[in-house]
Phi, psi and omega in degrees: 000139178294151182224135165209102190220148181252135178234114192271122175254338179200137182216023174267163177260160167064284185224161173303137179224182187295327182274318196222153166270159169303162189301130176190135177225159171233133172259119175259102191244113181039046173071017156267139182255128173238126183259141175238126190050158193206072178285175182299144179087356182303312179302327186283320175302313180310310177292327181290333181272015172066025182273155186255134176294331177293351178260359179271110178238359178219140171231126181251115180260123183278332175185177191256030171282149191303319185295356176238003195217335189291338169289349188278330176288327168300315182296313179296328180293322183289320178302317177296315178296340175266006180063034175298145189248174175086212181231143171244121185262122177258121182261108200200159183284153184309322181300317183301316176292313174312311181296314185292328178290325177296321174298309189294315181301319183284309187267334188216049181293344182253043180303141177286344178249163164263139171257129168248140172245124175260113191276120170276123176272139174314133179063015183270159180238120186197141175281118187258343176208140185210130163234200178289340185239347197213140172233151172235127185231148178263159171205149182283141175255171185246086180236176180293339174231173174305141188203135186235144167262166185227131172246124170262124190224133168288142169284163170310137181268156178299155168287163184260137180291146167264100183306323177294324178290312175305322169298313181305314190260007175045059178278129183286154181304324182293347179265345192294327175298313183290324181291320174305328186277350184118356182293148169284172180247125180247124184281171184301325184271015178081000176291135183259119181261116185285153185305313181314318180292333188254357183219158168249171185292149183291162166308141178296152170278162181236140174227162188215120183248129185248113176248094185293211187297120191193133170299161175297136186207128182281339175290324170297324179300317174303321189281334174254019182306131177086008179281161181276318180234134174240127162267127180220131173303145185213066192289328190224163170272171187293335174302335187249027178305319180294328175288323172312301189299314188291336180257005182076032177246184180225155173273163177296316176309307185300324177290323176294324180294317176300313179303314186302312188290321178289348183078021188290156179266329183209152185227129166254128170242151191201191173073056189272140171297150183286357184291340179275072191291331178261020183110160189263027188298326182290327186284324174292328180285321172303320174288317180297333176289341177259316181225107187285349174263055178249145176232152181273132167293160178196147177302123180103348185295125173251133188232112178277127175278334190271000000 
């Protein structure tokens, strides 16, 4: 069964607290694991969730503040101790790659796996990962330092074969892939059987936008227009909107406004300030007032996108 799942490992801001770990998520796409940000404690939560280091091939870092980055050296060192093989690609700004290379050369110079660095340039919009079924692209956010968001998009899926018509027209197995891709079937006598008679429509594609630390931005909403599910930071409630802007963050209502403008089907809010010691109910309420399809991030939460 196809899988496209978001797994929350950390959804707090700034520092670890009694309620939350700093930012970290894993995208599980057809059993390939992609990590987004890596705050302190990420590797512990990763193992608690029963995830496998051997399936983690790409790590995407949105920016170089510690609550999104400090867990990465420890994670990579542990992966080497577990003798992970192959290559791990880290998508990060140039300064982050320099820091990590220094760390790994000193503490882990005999790593069991290779590390490749894909350098994200400030402000760029680029596909940074692509395989036969998925792309990951960057887009700039609006924070106090250079910060990038990531959009995970399924590629268009194959059409579904109609078994009765395939048998009726005696279509050879060698032709089935092309027909699923949209080709017509031409019989030996030249008769053309249109694809629409042989297949049904493909399943819809799904997309996910990760909006890390950012102020409210109409431009960000345009960049993620049409995505199905949005994760957007919601550090503060509306009474602290001024402080949010000063610090390069958003309120829950502002996060909801971005999802609404983007035409999303669902919003996940996170990156909560540690001031909400009794829970983030006020943040959820303010977001729901603007965008009713909102859920709170929480450590251990799994969200199926399909």
